[in-house]
ZADO-1210 file (C-alpha; in nm, 4 decimals, padded with zeros to 6 digits):
<atoms>
<atom x="05.2338" y="-09.7812" z="-05.4724" code="MET" pos="1"/>
<atom x="04.9519" y="-09.5596" z="-05.5551" code="THR" pos="2"/>
<atom x="04.9837" y="-09.3886" z="-05.2381" code="ASP" pos="3"/>
<atom x="05.3131" y="-09.2296" z="-05.3018" code="ALA" pos="4"/>
<atom x="05.2183" y="-08.9725" z="-05.6235" code="PRO" pos="5"/>
<atom x="04.9577" y="-08.8216" z="-05.4017" code="GLU" pos="6"/>
<atom x="05.1694" y="-08.7477" z="-05.0949" code="THR" pos="7"/>
<atom x="05.4312" y="-08.6005" z="-05.3027" code="GLY" pos="8"/>
<atom x="05.1504" y="-08.3529" z="-05.4862" code="LEU" pos="9"/>
<atom x="05.0806" y="-08.2663" z="-05.1694" code="SER" pos="10"/>
<atom x="05.3787" y="-08.2069" z="-04.9613" code="THR" pos="11"/>
<atom x="05.5337" y="-07.9969" z="-05.3053" code="ARG" pos="12"/>
<atom x="05.1434" y="-07.7853" z="-05.2664" code="ALA" pos="13"/>
<atom x="05.2181" y="-07.7005" z="-04.8934" code="SER" pos="14"/>
<atom x="05.5679" y="-07.5910" z="-04.9724" code="GLY" pos="15"/>
<atom x="05.4947" y="-07.3782" z="-05.2106" code="SER" pos="16"/>
<atom x="05.2310" y="-07.2091" z="-05.0139" code="SER" pos="17"/>
<atom x="05.4437" y="-07.1657" z="-04.7320" code="ILE" pos="18"/>
<atom x="05.7301" y="-07.0529" z="-04.9532" code="ASP" pos="19"/>
<atom x="05.4831" y="-06.7707" z="-05.0502" code="TRP" pos="20"/>
<atom x="05.3898" y="-06.6622" z="-04.7347" code="ILE" pos="21"/>
<atom x="05.7492" y="-06.6231" z="-04.6342" code="ASP" pos="22"/>
<atom x="05.8306" y="-06.4053" z="-04.9268" code="VAL" pos="23"/>
<atom x="05.5577" y="-06.1542" z="-04.8750" code="VAL" pos="24"/>
<atom x="05.6514" y="-06.1564" z="-04.5232" code="ALA" pos="25"/>
<atom x="05.9859" y="-06.0669" z="-04.6135" code="THR" pos="26"/>
<atom x="05.8806" y="-05.7946" z="-04.8169" code="ILE" pos="27"/>
<atom x="05.6471" y="-05.6534" z="-04.5597" code="VAL" pos="28"/>
<atom x="05.9582" y="-05.6943" z="-04.2856" code="MET" pos="29"/>
<atom x="06.1459" y="-05.4912" z="-04.5726" code="ALA" pos="30"/>
<atom x="05.9016" y="-05.2171" z="-04.6220" code="PHE" pos="31"/>
<atom x="05.8425" y="-05.2016" z="-04.2274" code="ALA" pos="32"/>
<atom x="06.2270" y="-05.1586" z="-04.1729" code="ALA" pos="33"/>
<atom x="06.2855" y="-04.8375" z="-04.4106" code="LEU" pos="34"/>
<atom x="05.9908" y="-04.6578" z="-04.2543" code="LEU" pos="35"/>
<atom x="06.0927" y="-04.7272" z="-03.9345" code="THR" pos="36"/>
<atom x="06.4143" y="-04.5864" z="-04.0160" code="ALA" pos="37"/>
<atom x="06.2723" y="-04.3081" z="-04.1732" code="TRP" pos="38"/>
<atom x="06.0976" y="-04.2470" z="-03.8750" code="SER" pos="39"/>
<atom x="06.3549" y="-04.2667" z="-03.6432" code="ALA" pos="40"/>
<atom x="06.5679" y="-04.0587" z="-03.9151" code="TYR" pos="41"/>
<atom x="06.2785" y="-03.7813" z="-03.8912" code="GLN" pos="42"/>
<atom x="06.2203" y="-03.7991" z="-03.5040" code="SER" pos="43"/>
<atom x="06.5866" y="-03.6965" z="-03.4807" code="ASP" pos="44"/>
<atom x="06.5864" y="-03.4166" z="-03.7103" code="GLN" pos="45"/>
<atom x="06.2620" y="-03.2800" z="-03.5434" code="TRP" pos="46"/>
<atom x="06.4065" y="-03.3617" z="-03.2166" code="GLY" pos="47"/>
<atom x="06.6868" y="-03.1237" z="-03.3211" code="ASP" pos="48"/>
<atom x="06.4852" y="-02.8646" z="-03.4791" code="THR" pos="49"/>
<atom x="06.3180" y="-02.8345" z="-03.1234" code="MET" pos="50"/>
<atom x="06.6218" y="-02.8079" z="-02.9153" code="THR" pos="51"/>
<atom x="06.7418" y="-02.5303" z="-03.1559" code="PHE" pos="52"/>
<atom x="06.3921" y="-02.3467" z="-03.1640" code="SER" pos="53"/>
<atom x="06.4064" y="-02.3259" z="-02.7880" code="PHE" pos="54"/>
<atom x="06.7433" y="-02.2227" z="-02.7293" code="SER" pos="55"/>
<atom x="06.6556" y="-01.9106" z="-02.9909" code="GLU" pos="56"/>
<atom x="06.3695" y="-01.8425" z="-02.7691" code="ALA" pos="57"/>
<atom x="06.5927" y="-01.8684" z="-02.4892" code="ALA" pos="58"/>
<atom x="06.8223" y="-01.6311" z="-02.6380" code="ALA" pos="59"/>
<atom x="06.5897" y="-01.3649" z="-02.7584" code="ALA" pos="60"/>
<atom x="06.3506" y="-01.3385" z="-02.4286" code="ARG" pos="61"/>
<atom x="06.7030" y="-01.3059" z="-02.2556" code="THR" pos="62"/>
<atom x="06.8333" y="-01.0089" z="-02.5090" code="GLU" pos="63"/>
<atom x="06.4700" y="-00.8473" z="-02.4668" code="ALA" pos="64"/>
<atom x="06.4376" y="-00.8732" z="-02.0983" code="THR" pos="65"/>
<atom x="06.7840" y="-00.6592" z="-02.1426" code="ARG" pos="66"/>
<atom x="06.6884" y="-00.4176" z="-02.3562" code="LEU" pos="67"/>
<atom x="06.3319" y="-00.3897" z="-02.1373" code="TYR" pos="68"/>
<atom x="06.5575" y="-00.2927" z="-01.8420" code="THR" pos="69"/>
<atom x="06.7606" y="-00.0710" z="-02.0857" code="ARG" pos="70"/>
<atom x="06.4263" y="00.0915" z="-02.2021" code="ALA" pos="71"/>
<atom x="06.3198" y="00.1642" z="-01.8224" code="GLY" pos="72"/>
<atom x="06.6730" y="00.2991" z="-01.7278" code="GLN" pos="73"/>
<atom x="06.6377" y="00.5789" z="-02.0160" code="GLU" pos="74"/>
<atom x="06.2761" y="00.6194" z="-01.9419" code="ALA" pos="75"/>
<atom x="06.3534" y="00.6981" z="-01.5903" code="ALA" pos="76"/>
<atom x="06.6139" y="00.9349" z="-01.6943" code="VAL" pos="77"/>
<atom x="06.3865" y="01.1092" z="-01.9635" code="ASP" pos="78"/>
<atom x="06.1287" y="01.1373" z="-01.6985" code="VAL" pos="79"/>
<atom x="06.3367" y="01.3272" z="-01.4515" code="ALA" pos="80"/>
<atom x="06.4947" y="01.5130" z="-01.7143" code="THR" pos="81"/>
<atom x="06.1839" y="01.6483" z="-01.8387" code="PHE" pos="82"/>
<atom x="06.0438" y="01.7266" z="-01.4451" code="ILE" pos="83"/>
<atom x="06.3751" y="01.9717" z="-01.3932" code="ALA" pos="84"/>
<atom x="06.3253" y="02.1056" z="-01.7577" code="TRP" pos="85"/>
<atom x="05.9709" y="02.2075" z="-01.6778" code="MET" pos="86"/>
<atom x="06.0743" y="02.3355" z="-01.3214" code="GLU" pos="87"/>
<atom x="06.3565" y="02.5659" z="-01.5028" code="ALA" pos="88"/>
<atom x="06.0880" y="02.6564" z="-01.8067" code="ALA" pos="89"/>
<atom x="05.7692" y="02.7616" z="-01.5658" code="TYR" pos="90"/>
<atom x="06.0693" y="02.9569" z="-01.3617" code="ASP" pos="91"/>
<atom x="06.1856" y="03.1336" z="-01.6620" code="GLU" pos="92"/>
<atom x="05.8038" y="03.1760" z="-01.7832" code="LEU" pos="93"/>
<atom x="05.7180" y="03.3290" z="-01.4416" code="ALA" pos="94"/>
<atom x="05.9968" y="03.5422" z="-01.5097" code="ALA" pos="95"/>
<atom x="05.8672" y="03.7036" z="-01.8195" code="GLY" pos="96"/>
<atom x="06.1961" y="03.5123" z="-02.0220" code="GLU" pos="97"/>
<atom x="05.9292" y="03.2954" z="-02.2587" code="ILE" pos="98"/>
<atom x="05.6820" y="03.4361" z="-02.4422" code="ASP" pos="99"/>
<atom x="05.3705" y="03.2059" z="-02.4305" code="PRO" pos="100"/>
<atom x="05.2621" y="03.3358" z="-02.7369" code="GLU" pos="101"/>
<atom x="05.5901" y="03.3309" z="-02.9379" code="VAL" pos="102"/>
<atom x="05.6300" y="02.9731" z="-02.7662" code="GLY" pos="103"/>
<atom x="05.9505" y="02.8032" z="-02.6028" code="TYR" pos="104"/>
<atom x="06.2900" y="02.9033" z="-02.7773" code="VAL" pos="105"/>
<atom x="06.5951" y="02.7269" z="-02.6823" code="VAL" pos="106"/>
<atom x="06.8869" y="02.9556" z="-02.5027" code="ASP" pos="107"/>
<atom x="07.1726" y="02.7402" z="-02.3855" code="PRO" pos="108"/>
<atom x="07.2108" y="03.0470" z="-02.1683" code="GLY" pos="109"/>
<atom x="06.9752" y="02.9355" z="-01.9356" code="ASN" pos="110"/>
<atom x="06.8555" y="02.6543" z="-01.7325" code="LEU" pos="111"/>
<atom x="06.6277" y="02.4838" z="-01.9127" code="SER" pos="112"/>
<atom x="06.8177" y="02.5166" z="-02.2442" code="GLY" pos="113"/>
<atom x="07.0730" y="02.3503" z="-02.0560" code="LEU" pos="114"/>
<atom x="06.8715" y="02.0854" z="-01.9891" code="LEU" pos="115"/>
<atom x="06.7227" y="02.0720" z="-02.3082" code="TYR" pos="116"/>
<atom x="07.0493" y="02.0464" z="-02.4704" code="GLU" pos="117"/>
<atom x="07.1283" y="01.7406" z="-02.2783" code="ARG" pos="118"/>
<atom x="06.8025" y="01.5227" z="-02.3806" code="LEU" pos="119"/>
<atom x="06.8360" y="01.1993" z="-02.5452" code="ARG" pos="120"/>
<atom x="06.8320" y="01.2294" z="-02.9081" code="PRO" pos="121"/>
<atom x="06.5162" y="01.0457" z="-02.9170" code="GLU" pos="122"/>
<atom x="06.3350" y="01.2208" z="-02.6341" code="PHE" pos="123"/>
<atom x="06.4452" y="01.5252" z="-02.7764" code="ARG" pos="124"/>
<atom x="06.2451" y="01.4196" z="-03.1230" code="THR" pos="125"/>
<atom x="05.9628" y="01.4000" z="-02.9279" code="ALA" pos="126"/>
<atom x="06.0223" y="01.7091" z="-02.7212" code="MET" pos="127"/>
<atom x="06.0573" y="01.9174" z="-03.0568" code="ASP" pos="128"/>
<atom x="05.7296" y="01.7691" z="-03.1681" code="ALA" pos="129"/>
<atom x="05.5410" y="01.8615" z="-02.8018" code="TRP" pos="130"/>
<atom x="05.7184" y="02.2530" z="-02.8420" code="LEU" pos="131"/>
<atom x="05.5660" y="02.2837" z="-03.1783" code="ALA" pos="132"/>
<atom x="05.2131" y="02.2761" z="-03.0313" code="THR" pos="133"/>
<atom x="05.3308" y="02.5577" z="-02.7759" code="LYS" pos="134"/>
<atom x="05.2249" y="02.3758" z="-02.4695" code="PRO" pos="135"/>
<atom x="05.2911" y="02.7385" z="-02.2592" code="PHE" pos="136"/>
<atom x="04.9994" y="02.8987" z="-02.5005" code="GLN" pos="137"/>
<atom x="04.6998" y="02.6895" z="-02.4094" code="GLY" pos="138"/>
<atom x="04.5841" y="02.3146" z="-02.2799" code="PRO" pos="139"/>
<atom x="04.5148" y="02.2162" z="-02.6152" code="ASP" pos="140"/>
<atom x="04.8538" y="02.0797" z="-02.6570" code="ALA" pos="141"/>
<atom x="04.9243" y="01.6935" z="-02.4967" code="ALA" pos="142"/>
<atom x="05.0508" y="01.7373" z="-02.1112" code="PRO" pos="143"/>
<atom x="05.3487" y="01.6232" z="-02.1336" code="THR" pos="144"/>
<atom x="05.5893" y="01.4474" z="-02.4902" code="PRO" pos="145"/>
<atom x="05.5367" y="01.1106" z="-02.3495" code="PHE" pos="146"/>
<atom x="05.1963" y="01.1085" z="-02.4343" code="ALA" pos="147"/>
<atom x="05.2422" y="01.2139" z="-02.8048" code="ILE" pos="148"/>
<atom x="05.3526" y="00.9351" z="-03.0841" code="GLU" pos="149"/>
<atom x="05.6489" y="01.0935" z="-03.1263" code="GLU" pos="150"/>
<atom x="05.8018" y="00.9960" z="-02.8240" code="TYR" pos="151"/>
<atom x="05.9504" y="00.6139" z="-02.8901" code="GLN" pos="152"/>
<atom x="06.2633" y="00.3898" z="-02.7278" code="ASN" pos="153"/>
<atom x="06.4620" y="00.1882" z="-02.9927" code="ALA" pos="154"/>
<atom x="06.5575" y="-00.0089" z="-02.7278" code="ASN" pos="155"/>
<atom x="06.1700" y="-00.0964" z="-02.5905" code="GLU" pos="156"/>
<atom x="06.0739" y="-00.1350" z="-02.9929" code="ILE" pos="157"/>
<atom x="06.3882" y="-00.3912" z="-03.0382" code="GLU" pos="158"/>
<atom x="06.2642" y="-00.5822" z="-02.7180" code="ALA" pos="159"/>
<atom x="05.9061" y="-00.6150" z="-02.8284" code="ALA" pos="160"/>
<atom x="06.0298" y="-00.7236" z="-03.1722" code="ARG" pos="161"/>
<atom x="06.2527" y="-00.9692" z="-02.9809" code="LEU" pos="162"/>
<atom x="05.9937" y="-01.1048" z="-02.7707" code="GLN" pos="163"/>
<atom x="05.7652" y="-01.1838" z="-03.0721" code="GLU" pos="164"/>
<atom x="06.0857" y="-01.3669" z="-03.2077" code="VAL" pos="165"/>
<atom x="06.0831" y="-01.5267" z="-02.9073" code="ALA" pos="166"/>
<atom x="05.6991" y="-01.6395" z="-02.9116" code="ASP" pos="167"/>
<atom x="05.7512" y="-01.8054" z="-03.2551" code="ASP" pos="168"/>
<atom x="06.0389" y="-01.9896" z="-03.1886" code="LYS" pos="169"/>
<atom x="05.8916" y="-02.1204" z="-02.8487" code="ALA" pos="170"/>
<atom x="05.5713" y="-02.2209" z="-03.1072" code="ALA" pos="171"/>
<atom x="05.8108" y="-02.3473" z="-03.3267" code="GLN" pos="172"/>
<atom x="05.9591" y="-02.5543" z="-03.0591" code="ALA" pos="173"/>
<atom x="05.6459" y="-02.6915" z="-02.9779" code="HIS" pos="174"/>
<atom x="05.5580" y="-02.7992" z="-03.3339" code="ALA" pos="175"/>
<atom x="05.8679" y="-02.9791" z="-03.3494" code="ALA" pos="176"/>
<atom x="05.8027" y="-03.1726" z="-03.0390" code="ASP" pos="177"/>
<atom x="05.4218" y="-03.2675" z="-03.1611" code="ASN" pos="178"/>
<atom x="05.5937" y="-03.4141" z="-03.5115" code="ASN" pos="179"/>
<atom x="05.9034" y="-03.5571" z="-03.3031" code="ASP" pos="180"/>
<atom x="05.6105" y="-03.7532" z="-03.1215" code="ASP" pos="181"/>
<atom x="05.4213" y="-03.8262" z="-03.4129" code="LYS" pos="182"/>
<atom x="05.7234" y="-03.9732" z="-03.5378" code="TYR" pos="183"/>
<atom x="05.7803" y="-04.1931" z="-03.2406" code="VAL" pos="184"/>
<atom x="05.4612" y="-04.3311" z="-03.2699" code="LEU" pos="185"/>
<atom x="05.4902" y="-04.4353" z="-03.6290" code="SER" pos="186"/>
<atom x="05.8060" y="-04.6170" z="-03.5272" code="THR" pos="187"/>
<atom x="05.6319" y="-04.8293" z="-03.2811" code="ILE" pos="188"/>
<atom x="05.3436" y="-04.8706" z="-03.5670" code="ILE" pos="189"/>
<atom x="05.5816" y="-05.0088" z="-03.8084" code="PHE" pos="190"/>
<atom x="05.8194" y="-05.2147" z="-03.5537" code="ALA" pos="191"/>
<atom x="05.4966" y="-05.3765" z="-03.4702" code="SER" pos="192"/>
<atom x="05.4417" y="-05.5515" z="-03.8158" code="ILE" pos="193"/>
<atom x="05.8042" y="-05.7331" z="-03.7367" code="PHE" pos="194"/>
<atom x="05.5799" y="-05.9414" z="-03.4957" code="LEU" pos="195"/>
<atom x="05.2739" y="-06.0227" z="-03.7010" code="PHE" pos="196"/>
<atom x="05.4971" y="-06.0502" z="-04.0243" code="ALA" pos="197"/>
<atom x="05.7356" y="-06.2673" z="-03.8450" code="GLY" pos="198"/>
<atom x="05.4440" y="-06.5000" z="-03.6916" code="LEU" pos="199"/>
<atom x="05.2844" y="-06.5419" z="-04.0141" code="SER" pos="200"/>
<atom x="05.5810" y="-06.7435" z="-04.0987" code="THR" pos="201"/>
<atom x="05.5588" y="-06.9651" z="-03.7963" code="LYS" pos="202"/>
<atom x="05.1673" y="-07.0112" z="-03.7680" code="MET" pos="203"/>
<atom x="05.1155" y="-07.4066" z="-03.8685" code="ARG" pos="204"/>
<atom x="04.7389" y="-07.3355" z="-04.0081" code="SER" pos="205"/>
<atom x="04.6912" y="-07.1961" z="-04.3178" code="ARG" pos="206"/>
<atom x="04.4288" y="-06.9381" z="-04.1556" code="PHE" pos="207"/>
<atom x="04.6785" y="-06.8380" z="-03.8817" code="GLY" pos="208"/>
<atom x="04.9454" y="-06.7511" z="-04.1520" code="GLN" pos="209"/>
<atom x="04.6911" y="-06.5484" z="-04.3700" code="TYR" pos="210"/>
<atom x="04.5570" y="-06.3665" z="-04.0125" code="LEU" pos="211"/>
<atom x="04.8858" y="-06.2633" z="-03.9530" code="MET" pos="212"/>
<atom x="05.0335" y="-06.1420" z="-04.2983" code="LEU" pos="213"/>
<atom x="04.7121" y="-05.9792" z="-04.3117" code="GLY" pos="214"/>
<atom x="04.7500" y="-05.7857" z="-03.9834" code="ALA" pos="215"/>
<atom x="05.0978" y="-05.6849" z="-04.1067" code="SER" pos="216"/>
<atom x="04.9810" y="-05.5728" z="-04.4479" code="LEU" pos="217"/>
<atom x="04.6834" y="-05.3703" z="-04.2636" code="LEU" pos="218"/>
<atom x="04.9393" y="-05.2159" z="-04.0094" code="ILE" pos="219"/>
<atom x="05.1800" y="-05.1716" z="-04.2821" code="LEU" pos="220"/>
<atom x="04.9350" y="-04.9360" z="-04.5463" code="VAL" pos="221"/>
<atom x="04.7437" y="-04.7823" z="-04.2218" code="GLY" pos="222"/>
<atom x="05.0870" y="-04.6688" z="-04.1042" code="GLY" pos="223"/>
<atom x="05.2115" y="-04.5363" z="-04.4357" code="GLY" pos="224"/>
<atom x="04.8736" y="-04.3329" z="-04.4641" code="ILE" pos="225"/>
<atom x="04.9345" y="-04.1859" z="-04.0855" code="TYR" pos="226"/>
<atom x="05.3297" y="-04.1174" z="-04.1870" code="LEU" pos="227"/>
<atom x="05.1708" y="-03.9023" z="-04.5065" code="ALA" pos="228"/>
<atom x="05.0201" y="-03.6688" z="-04.2890" code="THR" pos="229"/>
<atom x="05.3236" y="-03.5966" z="-04.0635" code="VAL" pos="230"/>
<atom x="05.5487" y="-03.2942" z="-04.1796" code="PRO" pos="231"/>
<atom x="05.8809" y="-03.3761" z="-04.2678" code="VAL" pos="232"/>
<atom x="06.2099" y="-03.2233" z="-04.0769" code="GLY" pos="233"/>
</atoms>
């Protein structure tokens, strides 16, 4: 008769301890579930960012290639036109139709003037700047209008800009991929908490329960700190 109360008290104490472990384990797993869902969501967000950035980089590179090709074609036309103009201008210079002291004067009635009128507007700007240096008068002038800063090609400039855009987008895609990998890792970390927290409720010894629960808490805190260092998408 005297042993019954002691046995009942021991049973209630043991049950109270197990209930406390269950409550803490449930709370830990609830936080782990939330952080796992958040990590999976962020991983999906960064994955989309990576896909869109790579797509934009590819589109920019494609357009840059097209513009570089167009700029090369225009440069070839400029060179061919300039060579033809030079031949005509030197013939006119030899014939005394151009005064080296005065410089070149456009005369639509001459072949050189006819060619000049057909220059591309961008090239004509450089041509005017080059002619202003009186290239027929002395060696101080640039050898050709292609050697001065006024010679520019809008397509080439735009192509270079798009190439920079493509490089930036590619860098953003690689950064997004890196963040995606980090969130995948955090998902695995938080998923492992379910294993340890679940085992804490199944262990028969108090030490085993505390050990498993402590491991789950340690992983939860460490995973939370790691997650705080990863950019949000």
